[in-house]
Residue, then its C-alpha position, 0 to 999 in steps of 0.5 A: m302097630q298101625k291104628y285104624s278108625s274103622t273096619d273099611e280102613y283096616i281091610n283097604n290096607f291089605p292086597l286085593k286078594v286078602q281084601d276079598k277074603l276079609n270082605k267075605m268074613r265081614q259079610a258072613i258075620k253081618e248076615e248072622v247078627p242083630s241089627e243093634t250089633q256094633e262094628k268097630i276096631g277092638y284090640g286093633i282089629p275088626t270086632f263085632y260087638l253085642k252086649g260084649n265082644l262077639v267075635h274079632f278077625a284079622a289078616f296075617k301073612d298066611h291066614i285069616s284068623f277068626f276070634p270067636t272066644s274060646s267057647g266058640v272054639a270049644k263048641f265046634m271043636n270037631e268041625l274045626s279038626k282041619y284048621q289051626i286053633s288055639k283057645g279063642t282062635i281059628q286060623f283059615p289059610l289064605s290058600e283056601e276058601l273060607p268056610i262061610a257056613l261054619i263061620k255063620k254057625i259059630v257066629k250064631f252060636r256067639v250071638k245067642e251066648n252073648l244075649e243069654k249071658k248079658g240079659 
C-alpha cells in the first residue's frame, strides 16, 4: 500500500475523472466542518479529524467509499438504500454523480456527534 503524506498527494495519484470526484467529496466535507477540524491521512486515506476521527474517504476501482462510522451510516439508512453499504462504509459508484447534499447532511451529523461525545 502506498503511503501518502497529504490529501492532495492522495487525490493526485488518481486519474483526472476520479480526482474530480475526490475533490468534490473533499469540498463538500470542508463546507460542513468547523475551522478547527484537521485534515490528514489516517489509515492510508484522507481523514477529517475533530476531537476524534470524523469521516474518511477513498477511491477504488469502481466507486468512492465514504466512511462516516457506523452511526453515520445507521442514522441515514433510509436515504442510503440505493447505495452499497456496510457497517461504517457507503460506496458511491464512479458512474454516478456524488450525492453532495446527502454527504453534507451526514458530515453535519458526525460533527454534532463528535462535539457532543468528546466534550
